[in-house]
N, C-alpha and C positions, 0 to 999 in steps of 0.2 A: 806299342804306344805311338811310335813315330808316325804311323800312317793315319792315326785317328785325328779327325778334325772336329773342333768344337765351336759353338757360337754363343757369345754372351750378349744379352740384350737388356740394356738399362732403360727402363721407362721412367724418366725423371719428371720433375715439375716444369722444366723449361725445354727439354729436348729428349728425343729417343735416340739411343746409340746402339748400333749393332757392330760387333767385333768378331772376326773369324780368325782362328789360329790353330796351330798344332805344335807339338813338341818336337824339336829337331834332334839330330844325332848327338848333340852335346847336352841334352837335357834342358835346353832353354826354350822358353815360350816364343814362338815365331809368329808374328802378326801377318796375316795374309790379305785381309780386306777390312775396310771400315765403312759404315754407312751411318748417316745422321739426318734427322729431320727435326725442325723446330716446332714446338707446340706452345700455344698461348692460352691460358685459362682453361685448359683441357684436363690437366692433372693438378689438383690443389692439395697441398700438404700430403702428397703421396696417394691420395684417393682419386680415382678416375671419375670425372664428372660428365664427360661426353664420350661415350663408347665409340660412336661413329668416327669422330675426328681422331681419337686415339688409334683406332684400327688403321686409318689412312696413314698416320705417322709411323706406325710399326711397319706397315707394308713398304713404305717408301725407304725406311732405314735398312730393312732386310734386303730389298731388291738392290739397293746401291752396294751393300756389302757383298751380296752374291755375285753381282756383275764384276766388281773389282777383284774378288778372290777367285772367280771362275769356279765357285762351289755352289751346288744346288743345296739350299738350306731347307731341311725338313723339320728340324727341331732346334730349340734354343734353351739355354739356361737363363732364366729371367729373375728379376728382383722383386722383393716385397718391401714396400716402404709405406709408413703411415705415422701420423703424429701421435698415435696412441699405442705404439709398441712399448712393451715393458717386460721386465724380467724379475723372477722371484726364485729364491732358493727353496728346494724341496728335497725330500729324502724318500727312499723306497728300499724294499728288500725283495729277495728272491731265494726260495728254498730249492736247493739242488736235489736231484733224484736220489742220490746215495750219499751217505756220510763219507767225508774225506775224498769226495769226487774231485777230479781236476777241473778247474773252471775253464770253460771254453768261450770263444767269441760269441757263440749262439746264446750263451747264458747272459752275457752283457746286452745282447741285442734284445732278448726277451725282457730284461729289466727295463731297458729304455722304452720299449713298446708299452710296458705297464705304466710307465710314468706319463704317457700321453693320454691315458684314459682317466676320466672322472675328475679332471682338474681345470675344466673350462669355465670361464665366466660367460654368462649369457651375452651373445653377440661377438665373442672372441673365439679364436682358434689357436691351438699350440703350433708355433712355427718351427721351433727347434728345441731339442733337449740336449744340453751340453753337459757331459760328465765332469764331475769335480774329482773328489777323492772317494776311495772305497774302503770298506771294513769287512773282515772275514771272521765269522764266528766270535765276535767281540774280543778277538785276540790280536789280530793284525789291523792296525788303524792307519789312516792316511796313506793308503796304498794307491799309487798312481795308476798302475795297470795290473789287475789281479789275474789276468790270463796265465794259466800254467800253475797257479797256486791251488792248494787243496782245501776243502772245507765243506760245510753243509749249508750255511747261511751267508749269502752275499748281500751286503748293504752298500748303498751309495748315495752321495749327495749330488744333486743336479741343479743346473741353472735352467729353469724352464722359461722359454721366451714365447710370449704370446702377442697377438695383434688382432685387429678387427677382422672378422670373417669377411666383411665387405671388401677389404683390400685384396684378398686372394680370389674371391668370387669375381670381382670386376676384371682382373687381368685375364682370368680363364675365359670370361665372356668375350673379351676382345679377340682372343685366338680362335674361339669357336666361330665368331662372325667373320673372320679373315678369309678372303677369297684365295689366299695363297696356301691354305690348309697346313700352315706351319704349326707344330705342336710344342707344348712345353715339356721339356725333358726333366727339369728340376727347377724349384724356386728356392731362392736364398735371400736372407735379410740383407739389405743394402750395405749396412755397416760391416757385416762379416765378409761380404764380397770385397769391399774396399780394403779390408785388412789383408786379404790374400795378395793384393797387388802392391801394397805400400809398406808392410812391416816385415822385418827380418825375423828369423827364428830366435836370434840372440835377444832381440828387443822383447819378444813375447815371453821369453824365459825370464828376463830380468824384471819385467813389469813395465807396461806401457799403456797409455791411454791414446786411442785414436779418435780424433774429433773431425768428423766430415761435415763441413758447412756447405750444404747445397742450396738450391734456389728456394725450396719450400721448407725443408726441415734441417735440423742439426742432429746428426747421429753420433752416438758415443758408444764405444766398445772398449773394455779394459781386459788385458791379458796379463797373467802372472803365472810363472812356472809352466808356460805353454798351455794354459787353460783359460778358456773364455770365462771371465769372472763376473762381468757386469755388462748390461746392454740397456740403453735408454735412447729415446728420441724426443727432441724438443720441437714444438711447432713454430720455429722461427728460422729465417735464413736470409739469403741474398735478395729475395724479392721484397722483404721488408725494408732493406736498405734503399732499394729502388723507389719504393713508395714514399719513404721519408724525403728523398731528394725531390721527387715529383711535387710533393706538397710544400716543402720548404723553399723551393725555387720557382714554384708555380709554372711548371713546364709539363709537357706531355710525357707519358710513361716511356715511350721508346727513346725519347731524348734523354730522359733521366737514366735509363739503362746504359746508353752510350757514354754519358758523362762518367758514370760509375766505373765502367770498364776502362776507359781511356785516360781519365784524369784523377780518378779517386785514390785516396791514400787512407791509411789507418791512423796516422798521427798528424794532426793538424799543425803542430809546431814545426813540421818539416816543410811547410808550404809558405811561400812569400805572399804577404797580404796584397801585393800589387798585381798578382797574376790573375788575369781575367780571360775568359773564353766567351765568344759570341755563339749562341745557339738559336735555332728556330723558336719563335714564340708561339703562342696559341692562336693569335689573330692572323688574318690573311696577310701574307708577305711580311709579317713582323718579325723582329729578332729581339733577342734578350741577352744582356751581358750577365755572366755568372762569375762570381769571384770564387776562385778555386780554394781559397782559404775557407770560405763559407761552406763549400761542398765538402771539404775534408772534416770540418767540425760536425756536420750532420752525420757523415759516415762513421766518424770516430765514436760518437755517442751511441749509435746503434750497435756497433761492433763491441763496445764495452759491455752492453747488455747481453749480447749473444755469448761472449766469452765468460762473463760472470755466471750466467745461467748454466753453461756447460760445466764450468768449474765447480759450481754448487752440486751439480749431479754427480761429478767425480767424488766429491767429499762425501755425499750421501752413500756411495758404494762402500766406503770404509777402506778403500785402497789408495787414498791420497798420499800416504807416506810410504807406499810400496812401489812407486813408479820410478825405479832406478834407471830406466831408459827414457824417462821424461814423457813428453807429449809429442804426438805427431799430428799435424793438421793437414787435411786434404779437402777435396771438393773445389768447386769453382771459386769460392771466396778466399781460398788459400793463396790465390795469385795477387791479392791486393797488396800493394807495396806497404812495408812496415808492419804488416800483420804479425810477424814473428815477434817484433819488439813489444807490441801491445800485449800479446799473449804472455810473454815473459814478465812484463811489469805486473799483470794481474795475478798470474798463477805462481810466479817465483820458481818456475821450473824450466829446465832445458827444453827447447821446442825446435822442431825441424819440420820442413814441408815434405809431405809424403807424395812423391811422384810415382805413378804406377809402373815403374820399370824394374822392380825387384825380379832378378833372374830372367829378364827379358833379353831375347837375342837382339843384336844390332839391327835397327830398322830405320827406314826413312819416314815412317808414319809419325807425325808430330804429336799425336795423342800420347805417345809413350812418355813424354815429359810434361804432360798437362794433367794437373790434379783433378780437373773436372771430369776426367775419364777413368778415375780410380775404380768406380763401381763396375763399369762396363768391362774393363780388363780383368777385374777380380772375378766377375761372373764367368768369364772365359776360363780363368785359372781353375774354377771350381770343377770344370769337367775333367781335370787332370789330378787334382789334389784336394785335401780337406783342410778346413780352417782349424781342425783339431787332429793331430797326428794319430790319435787312437781311433777316430771315427771311421777312417777308411776301411779298416778290417771289420769293424762292427757292422757297417752298412753293407759290406759284401756278403755277410752271413745270410743265407737264404733259408735258415731253419730246415736243414737237410732231412731231419726226421719228421717234418710236418707233412701230413697227408695232403695231397693235392685236392683242391676244391673243384677243379674243372672236370667235365665229363671225359672219360677215356677216349682217346682217338680211335677212329675206325681201323687204324693201322697198327694198333697195339696188339702184341702177340696174345693169344688166348691163354688163360691159365692152364696148368697141366691137368687139373681136375676136369675142366670143360672139354679139353682136347680128348682125354681118355674116354669120357662118357659118349662123345660124338662118334668116336671110333668103334666103341662097343655097339652102339645103335646101328651103325652102318653095316657092321658084320652080321648082326642079327637079321637085318633085312635081306642081305645077300643070301644067307643060309635059308631063309624062307622063300627065296625066289621072288622077293618083292620087286615088281617091275619099276617102282619109283626109286629104288635104291641107287640106280645108276645116275640119277639126277641130283642126288643129295651131295652137297658140297660141305667140306669141313676143313 
């Protein structure tokens, strides 16, 4: 594993980030290279609206990461993000071949494959099937991992995560159009990727809600007993804050974004009413004075809406009172001053900022402490581990007893039956002094 190099590629609403890394001798994730390109109005709410510009942004980020890491990038693990991602609980069963047969990883793999069939809504595709608890022969219930147990009927509950087919088709189209010929090794939902980089195993066991506030969407994922319990995406994020500032202060979008990043806060009562900053106006050579108190009021109101909607989604999941590890917030907006305080006021839960440095080796790359790169580093992590400890073994199962669908190779050894028949025919021809026998090959 130490020699394996992976690449995570986050195609976000405001930027494309590529991260190259490997696992070092101490089992830590070592960052080797980073590439980034800024995109504007190219990806909206997770959906790619301009393939050509997105292809250029992807190529730029990959090339930069490749040059910095001195690694030729041939494939990446990328993200799926959309405002219409949702999850539902579903159940399924699988009958084993023999009674009291020992359950194997391949049985779980087959059950999961069955869950992916026949449950699509028009225009949607199933992104992930996350195992919950299992039941065996109506006797053993709430089984976390049934492998090794015996029975005839295996039943399971699953969290089925789905999203627009357009979201997966668009990212695939970008890679097919890319001149670098880079391929997608795997696709992972953005929130699950962020969880790999920001949450500890203890938090996922105790119960935790991860809220990733990005530029276009706010992603929510809940873990409890180390199981993915709930996933949701809200079509609201940092870009909405920028638009509010632009309209409220009558300034240009890029000026509004800079004000948000440099001077914005989540609590307006922490800002002096006399603090003023001068920014470029809309007219030629004009300037405009902006009161930072007013700026913070605008930001606070929008953030209250985002947090309230996210918390309402958590309540909808039914796990509101099972979050013993509280809430972890990540994404670009997690860097806004006093956002932890605002979260605590609204949710009445313990809250911390999720920086993507869980089990990360010491590094000089600044992104290791930047919540805006949680998805990118999480995608990189996906190459080495799973968001569900049980899924690694399930996904490795190749259905060993399944017959291959591909045509046999010309180098495959002939069957003993064919070999024997050709030998008999060859000897018959030799005995009959057939002149063509010497040219026959077997």
